[in-house]
C-alpha positions as CSV (number, residue, x, y, z in Angstrom):
1,M,-47.6,-105.9,60.1
2,P,-46.2,-102.3,59.9
3,L,-46.4,-100.2,56.8
4,F,-43.4,-98.8,55.0
5,A,-43.4,-96.3,52.1
6,V,-40.9,-97.6,49.6
7,I,-39.4,-96.0,46.5
8,T,-39.1,-98.9,44.2
9,T,-38.1,-97.1,41.0
10,P,-37.8,-93.4,40.2
11,N,-41.2,-91.6,40.5
12,K,-42.8,-94.7,42.1
13,I,-43.4,-95.0,45.8
14,E,-45.7,-97.6,47.3
15,L,-46.8,-98.9,50.7
16,Q,-45.5,-102.3,51.7
17,E,-46.3,-104.5,54.7
18,K,-43.2,-105.9,56.4
19,P,-42.4,-107.8,59.6
20,D,-41.7,-105.9,62.7
21,L,-38.2,-104.5,62.8
22,V,-35.7,-106.0,65.3
23,P,-33.0,-103.7,66.6
24,N,-29.4,-104.6,66.2
25,A,-27.0,-103.9,69.1
26,Q,-26.9,-100.2,69.9
27,E,-30.1,-99.6,68.0
28,V,-33.6,-98.6,68.9
29,I,-36.9,-99.0,67.1
30,V,-38.9,-95.8,66.8
31,A,-42.5,-95.6,65.9
32,P,-42.6,-92.2,64.0
33,E,-45.5,-90.0,64.9
34,V,-44.8,-87.5,62.1
35,A,-42.2,-87.0,59.4
36,G,-41.4,-84.1,57.0
37,I,-40.8,-84.3,53.3
38,C,-37.8,-82.3,52.1
39,G,-36.1,-81.5,48.8
40,T,-33.7,-84.4,49.2
41,D,-36.7,-86.8,49.5
42,L,-38.1,-85.3,46.3
43,S,-34.8,-85.7,44.5
44,L,-34.6,-89.4,45.7
45,F,-38.1,-89.9,44.4
46,S,-37.4,-88.3,41.0
47,G,-34.2,-90.2,40.5
48,D,-32.1,-87.0,40.3
49,Y,-30.3,-88.1,43.5
50,Q,-29.3,-91.6,42.5
51,I,-29.1,-94.2,45.3
52,P,-29.6,-97.9,45.5
53,L,-33.3,-98.8,45.4
54,P,-35.6,-100.0,46.9
55,L,-35.5,-97.5,49.8
56,T,-37.8,-96.2,52.4
57,P,-37.0,-92.4,52.5
58,G,-37.5,-89.9,55.4
59,H,-35.0,-88.4,57.7
60,E,-36.9,-85.5,59.4
61,F,-39.0,-87.3,62.1
62,V,-40.3,-87.4,65.6
63,G,-41.5,-90.6,67.3
64,K,-41.5,-92.8,70.3
65,V,-39.0,-95.5,71.1
66,I,-40.8,-98.8,71.3
67,E,-37.9,-101.3,71.5
68,V,-34.2,-101.2,72.4
69,G,-31.4,-103.4,71.3
70,K,-28.5,-104.9,73.1
71,G,-26.4,-102.4,74.9
72,V,-29.1,-99.7,74.9
73,N,-30.3,-98.3,78.2
74,K,-34.0,-99.2,78.7
75,S,-34.7,-95.7,79.9
76,W,-35.1,-94.7,76.3
77,L,-38.3,-96.7,76.0
78,D,-41.4,-94.6,75.4
79,K,-39.3,-91.4,75.1
80,R,-40.3,-89.0,72.3
81,V,-37.3,-88.5,70.2
82,T,-35.8,-87.3,66.9
83,G,-32.5,-88.5,65.4
84,E,-29.5,-87.2,63.5
85,I,-29.2,-88.7,60.1
86,N,-25.6,-89.9,60.0
87,N,-25.2,-93.4,61.3
88,S,-21.5,-93.4,62.2
89,C,-19.1,-95.4,64.3
90,I,-19.7,-93.0,67.2
91,A,-23.5,-93.3,66.8
92,Y,-23.2,-97.1,67.2
93,N,-20.8,-96.7,70.2
94,S,-18.2,-98.7,68.3
95,T,-14.9,-99.5,70.0
96,S,-13.1,-99.3,66.7
97,L,-13.5,-95.9,65.1
98,C,-12.7,-95.1,61.5
99,K,-10.2,-92.2,60.8
100,A,-13.0,-89.7,60.2
101,C,-14.6,-90.4,63.6
102,R,-11.2,-90.4,65.3
103,V,-10.5,-86.9,64.1
104,G,-13.9,-85.5,65.0
105,L,-15.7,-85.8,61.7
106,P,-18.5,-88.3,62.5
107,N,-20.9,-86.8,59.9
108,H,-18.3,-87.9,57.4
109,C,-17.7,-91.4,58.9
110,L,-16.0,-93.7,56.4
111,K,-18.5,-96.5,57.4
112,R,-21.6,-94.4,57.7
113,T,-25.0,-95.0,56.3
114,V,-27.5,-92.1,56.1
115,L,-31.0,-92.4,57.4
116,G,-33.5,-92.6,54.6
117,I,-30.9,-91.7,52.0
118,I,-27.9,-94.1,51.7
119,N,-28.1,-97.8,52.7
120,H,-30.5,-97.3,55.6
121,D,-34.3,-97.2,55.4
122,G,-35.9,-94.0,56.8
123,A,-38.9,-92.8,58.7
124,F,-41.7,-92.8,56.2
125,A,-42.9,-95.9,57.9
126,E,-44.6,-97.1,61.0
127,Q,-41.2,-98.3,62.3
128,V,-37.7,-97.2,61.8
129,A,-34.4,-98.5,63.3
130,V,-31.8,-95.9,64.3
131,P,-28.6,-96.1,66.3
132,V,-28.9,-94.8,69.9
133,G,-26.1,-92.3,69.5
134,T,-28.2,-90.3,67.1
135,L,-31.1,-89.8,69.4
136,H,-32.3,-86.5,71.0
137,K,-35.2,-86.2,73.4
138,I,-37.9,-83.7,72.5
139,P,-38.8,-81.1,75.1
140,D,-42.5,-81.4,76.2
141,S,-43.0,-77.8,75.2
142,I,-42.5,-78.6,71.5
143,P,-45.4,-80.4,69.7
144,S,-44.3,-83.2,67.5
145,K,-45.5,-81.6,64.3
146,T,-43.3,-78.6,65.0
147,A,-40.3,-80.7,66.2
148,V,-40.0,-82.2,62.7
149,L,-38.3,-78.9,61.8
150,I,-35.3,-79.7,64.1
151,E,-33.2,-81.4,61.4
152,P,-33.6,-78.8,58.7
153,L,-33.2,-76.0,61.2
154,A,-29.9,-77.6,62.3
155,A,-28.8,-77.7,58.7
156,A,-29.7,-74.0,58.2
157,L,-27.8,-72.9,61.3
158,Q,-24.8,-74.9,60.1
159,T,-24.6,-72.6,57.1
160,F,-23.2,-69.8,59.3
161,D,-21.2,-72.1,61.5
162,L,-19.1,-73.0,58.5
163,S,-19.3,-69.6,56.7
164,P,-19.4,-66.9,59.4
165,A,-20.7,-63.5,58.3
166,K,-20.6,-60.1,60.0
167,P,-23.7,-57.9,60.6
168,N,-22.9,-55.4,57.9
169,D,-22.1,-58.1,55.3
170,A,-24.4,-58.3,52.2
171,V,-25.7,-61.9,52.5
172,V,-27.9,-63.1,49.6
173,V,-30.0,-66.3,49.8
174,I,-31.0,-67.8,46.4
175,G,-34.1,-69.9,46.8
176,C,-36.7,-69.4,49.5
177,G,-38.2,-72.9,49.7
178,R,-38.2,-75.3,52.7
179,L,-34.6,-74.8,53.5
180,G,-34.0,-71.3,52.1
181,I,-36.5,-69.7,54.4
182,L,-34.9,-71.4,57.4
183,I,-31.5,-70.1,56.3
184,I,-33.0,-66.6,56.1
185,F,-34.4,-67.1,59.6
186,A,-30.9,-68.3,60.9
187,A,-29.3,-65.3,59.2
188,I,-31.6,-62.8,60.9
189,L,-31.0,-64.5,64.3
190,K,-27.3,-63.8,63.8
191,G,-28.0,-60.2,63.3
192,L,-27.5,-60.3,59.5
193,N,-29.7,-58.6,56.9
194,P,-30.2,-61.2,54.2
195,I,-31.5,-60.5,50.8
196,A,-33.8,-63.0,49.2
197,I,-33.7,-64.1,45.6
198,T,-36.6,-66.3,44.3
199,K,-38.7,-66.8,41.2
200,S,-41.9,-67.0,43.2
201,E,-43.7,-63.8,44.1
202,E,-45.4,-65.7,47.0
203,K,-42.0,-66.7,48.4
204,R,-40.7,-63.2,48.1
205,Y,-43.6,-62.0,50.2
206,R,-43.0,-64.8,52.7
207,A,-39.3,-63.8,52.9
208,L,-40.3,-60.2,53.6
209,S,-42.6,-61.5,56.4
210,F,-39.7,-63.3,58.0
211,G,-37.7,-60.1,58.1
212,V,-35.7,-59.6,55.0
213,Q,-35.4,-56.0,53.8
214,H,-35.1,-56.8,50.1
215,A,-36.5,-59.7,48.0
216,F,-35.9,-59.8,44.2
217,S,-36.5,-62.1,41.3
218,P,-33.5,-63.8,39.7
219,N,-34.0,-61.6,36.6
220,D,-33.4,-58.5,38.6
221,A,-30.9,-59.9,41.1
222,E,-27.6,-58.9,39.5
223,K,-28.6,-55.3,38.9
224,E,-30.2,-54.9,42.4
225,I,-27.3,-56.5,44.3
226,K,-24.7,-54.5,42.5
227,S,-26.8,-51.4,43.2
228,L,-26.9,-52.2,46.9
229,T,-23.2,-52.9,47.1
230,A,-21.8,-50.0,45.1
231,G,-21.0,-52.3,42.2
232,L,-18.9,-54.7,44.2
233,G,-21.2,-57.7,44.8
234,A,-22.4,-59.6,47.9
235,D,-20.1,-60.7,50.6
236,M,-21.8,-64.1,50.8
237,V,-24.3,-65.9,48.6
238,V,-26.1,-69.0,49.9
239,E,-27.3,-71.2,47.0
240,A,-30.3,-73.0,48.3
241,T,-32.0,-74.2,45.1
242,G,-29.5,-76.9,44.2
243,N,-30.0,-76.2,40.5
244,P,-27.0,-75.4,38.2
245,E,-28.5,-72.0,37.2
246,G,-28.5,-71.1,40.9
247,L,-24.8,-71.6,41.1
248,S,-24.2,-69.6,37.9
249,L,-26.3,-66.7,39.4
250,A,-24.3,-66.9,42.6
251,L,-21.1,-66.4,40.7
252,N,-22.6,-63.3,39.1
253,L,-23.6,-61.9,42.5
254,I,-20.6,-62.6,44.7
255,R,-17.8,-60.1,45.2
256,P,-14.1,-60.9,44.9
257,R,-12.9,-63.0,47.9
258,G,-16.6,-63.6,48.8
259,T,-18.0,-66.9,49.9
260,I,-20.6,-69.0,48.1
261,A,-22.3,-71.5,50.4
262,L,-23.9,-74.5,48.8
263,K,-26.8,-75.9,50.8
264,T,-28.8,-78.5,48.9
265,T,-28.4,-82.2,48.0
266,C,-30.6,-82.4,44.9
267,G,-28.3,-84.6,43.0
268,I,-28.2,-82.4,39.8
269,P,-24.6,-81.8,38.7
270,A,-23.4,-78.4,37.5
271,K,-22.0,-79.3,34.1
272,E,-20.7,-75.9,33.3
273,F,-18.8,-74.1,36.0
274,N,-16.5,-71.1,35.6
275,T,-13.4,-72.2,37.5
276,T,-11.4,-69.4,36.0
277,Q,-13.7,-66.8,37.6
278,V,-13.4,-68.6,40.9
279,A,-9.6,-68.5,40.7
280,V,-9.3,-64.9,39.4
281,D,-11.8,-63.5,41.9
282,E,-10.5,-65.7,44.7
283,I,-13.9,-66.9,45.6
284,C,-14.4,-69.4,48.5
285,I,-17.0,-72.2,47.9
286,Q,-18.2,-73.9,51.1
287,G,-20.5,-76.8,51.1
288,S,-22.5,-77.7,54.3
289,R,-25.3,-80.1,55.1
290,C,-26.0,-81.5,58.6
291,G,-25.9,-79.3,61.7
292,R,-25.9,-79.6,65.5
293,F,-29.2,-80.6,67.0
294,F,-28.8,-79.1,70.5
295,P,-28.8,-75.4,69.2
296,A,-31.6,-76.2,66.8
297,I,-33.8,-77.6,69.6
298,E,-33.2,-74.6,71.7
299,T,-33.9,-72.2,68.8
300,L,-37.1,-74.0,67.8
301,E,-38.3,-74.0,71.4
302,K,-38.0,-70.2,71.5
303,H,-39.4,-69.5,68.0
304,Q,-41.8,-72.4,67.4
305,K,-44.8,-70.2,66.7
306,Q,-43.1,-68.4,63.9
307,L,-41.5,-71.5,62.4
308,S,-44.5,-73.8,62.7
309,S,-46.2,-71.4,60.2
310,L,-44.0,-73.0,57.5
311,I,-46.0,-76.3,57.7
312,T,-48.7,-76.1,55.0
313,S,-50.3,-79.6,54.9
314,I,-50.3,-82.9,56.7
315,H,-51.2,-86.2,55.1
316,P,-51.6,-89.7,56.4
317,L,-48.9,-92.3,55.5
318,R,-51.5,-94.1,53.4
319,D,-51.6,-91.0,51.1
320,V,-47.8,-90.8,50.7
321,E,-48.1,-90.4,46.9
322,T,-50.4,-87.4,47.3
323,A,-48.1,-86.0,49.9
324,F,-45.1,-86.2,47.6
325,Q,-47.0,-84.4,44.9
326,A,-48.0,-81.7,47.3
327,A,-44.4,-81.3,48.6
328,K,-43.3,-80.3,45.1
329,T,-45.1,-77.0,45.4
330,E,-45.8,-76.4,49.1
331,S,-43.6,-74.9,51.8
332,K,-43.6,-77.9,54.2
333,T,-45.6,-81.1,53.8
334,L,-45.7,-83.6,56.6
335,L,-46.7,-87.3,56.9
336,E,-48.8,-88.2,60.0
337,I,-47.9,-91.8,60.8
338,N,-48.4,-92.9,64.5
339,S,-49.6,-89.6,65.8
340,S,-50.4,-89.3,69.5
341,E,-51.4,-85.6,69.3
342,K,-55.0,-84.5,69.5
C-alpha cells in the first residue's frame, strides 16, 4: 500500500500506509516524484497555522499521472505534471460556479479546498488526488527537482502583479528565506533594485549574490533605508517573514502612501498593529499568495540554473521527520518520493 506522511498533532508527523487512492470525477491520481517543504508546511507542522488534523501536507510537487477519473481525458496518463493548489469550482469543471468563480476569482472560490493545507491531503505521499483543472505539464527541459520551484516562484511573481513598482522605486524585502529570495529574484527580473533585510549574515550574502545592491540587518534597517531615501522611506516593503515584528519593521520603513506587501501564511497573528499610522500616512497594505503558473514555468525554464542553486538537501519520504527539521534552517529542502530521475 502507498505511504502517506501525516501530521497527526502539532509537531508530530508519521508515515501511514493507506489503500490506493481512487479519483473522483474530474480528478487524477498523481505519483509525486519530488515535493518541496515550504514555510507554510512548517507552520502547519508546528501548529501556528491551525487547520483540521490529521492532514497530509505538501503543495509544491512534480509527479506523473497514474490514473484518471470520470470526465478526464486519458491523454493525461503518464504525463509529468505539477498542480495549482486551489481546488475550485473551475478546477473541477463544475457546471454550477460559486460567485467568486463567476467573477474571475477562482483562487478565492467559496467552495475551495487547498492542496495539502485545507481539507485536501497533499503531496507528501506516494499518491495524491488533484482536480484536472489545476494541472500543468512540465517541459522536458526542466528536471523534476527544479520544477518543484514553480509554485513558490508563481507566488513570488504575484507580488508585483498585485503591487506594481517602478524601476526607480525603493523596494525593500524583509526576510530572505525560501520565498524572500524568489521575491528578490522576481523584483530584479522586473528591473527593480530591491534592498534585502534579514537577520542572517549568510542570507545577506546570498541576496547579494542574487543581485541586490544593499543587504542590511533589521537592527540597521531603518537608519539605512532612511539614508538611501533622503529620509522619506521605501516606496514598497515586502514582508516575507510572516512574523509580527516584520510587519512592525515594515511600518517603520515605508514612506507615506507607500505599499506594504504581505507574502507569507505562517498563521501567527499580529496582535499589535498601528492602524493610526496606516491611516495618517495613507499606507496601502496588499496581501498576495498564489500566482499564475504559466509565467512561472517560462521564467524557471530560462533561469533554472540560478534558481536550482536554492535547493540545499533532498531526503527520502521515509525520512520526512528529518527533512522537516532540516527545512527549519535550510534554504530549500525536498522530499524524494517516486523519483524517476537518475
